[in-house]
Each structure stands twice: as C-alpha cells, then as structure tokens.
C-alpha positions in Angstrom: 0.0 0.0 0.0 1.2 3.4 -0.9 0.4 6.7 0.8 -0.9 9.7 -1.2 -2.1 13.1 0.1 -5.2 14.7 -1.1 -3.2 17.5 -2.8 -1.2 14.9 -4.8 -4.3 13.1 -5.7 -6.0 16.3 -6.9 -3.0 17.3 -9.0 -3.1 14.2 -11.2 -6.1 11.9 -10.4 -5.7 9.9 -13.6 -2.1 8.9 -12.7 -3.4 7.3 -9.5 -6.4 5.8 -11.1 -4.2 4.1 -13.7 -2.1 2.6 -10.9 -5.3 1.4 -9.2 -6.3 -0.3 -12.4 -2.9 -2.0 -12.4 -3.6 -3.3 -8.9 -2.0 -0.7 -6.6 -3.8 0.2 -3.4 -3.4 3.8 -1.9 -4.1 5.2 1.5 -5.3 8.8 1.2 -3.9 11.1 3.8 -5.2 14.4 5.1 -2.8 16.2 7.5 -0.8 13.0 7.8 -3.9 11.0 9.0 -5.3 8.2 6.9 -8.9 9.0 5.8 -9.6 6.6 3.0 -8.4 3.7 0.9 -8.4 3.7 -2.8 -8.1 0.2 -4.2 -9.1 -1.9 -7.2 -12.6 -3.4 -7.1 -12.4 -7.2 -6.7 -14.0 -9.0 -9.5 -15.6 -11.8 -7.5 -18.2 -12.5 -10.1 -20.2 -15.2 -8.4 -22.7 -17.0 -10.5 -26.3 -16.7 -9.4 -27.9 -19.8 -8.1 -30.3 -21.3 -10.7 -34.0 -20.8 -9.9 -35.6 -23.9 -8.7 -32.3 -25.5 -7.6 -34.0 -27.6 -4.9 -37.3 -28.0 -6.7 -39.3 -31.0 -5.4 -37.0 -31.6 -2.3 -39.4 -29.8 0.1 -43.1 -29.4 0.2 -44.7 -26.5 2.0 -47.4 -27.9 4.4 -51.0 -26.7 3.9 -51.1 -25.1 7.4 -47.8 -23.2 6.9 -49.4 -19.8 7.4 -52.0 -20.9 10.0 -51.9 -19.1 13.4 -49.7 -20.6 16.1 -51.3 -22.6 18.9 -52.1 -20.5 21.9 -49.5 -22.1 24.2 -46.6 -21.6 21.7 -47.7 -18.1 21.0 -47.7 -17.3 24.7 -44.1 -18.7 25.0 -42.9 -16.4 22.2 -44.6 -13.4 23.8 -43.0 -14.2 27.2 -46.3 -14.9 29.0 
C-alpha cells in the first residue's frame, strides 16, 4: 500500500487511477492522517444460483401460514 495526500491526488487523479487499475492500493492522507483507501474493485463475479435448484425436495405444508397454537404463541410473547 502506498500513501498519497489529497493534494497529490487532486493534481493528477488519472495517474493514481491508472495505478489502481494496475492493482496498486493507496491510503489517502489528510494532514498525515489516513482518511480513505483507494483500491481496485475485486472481480468476484459469483454466478447466481439457478432458480428452482431444490425443486421437489421440500413441500410446504398446507397449514404453513396458520396461526400458532395459543401455548406456543404465549411462549414467544413471554407470557
């Protein structure tokens, strides 16, 4: 990681962006304090899971959205 001040960055931003494209990471300093990091975006292009991947492996019961029994509901509510 290299350090760069805001003034240096403002003088020639394309110079630093080209280096970032090449894989360099910069810590941006303001008054000798690090305030930000400029680094390449990782290209973790994960493939989306296909729709219906587990189709047929689970069946939603008919009473899935039925109200809970009173004793169980009381337990959840702390009664």
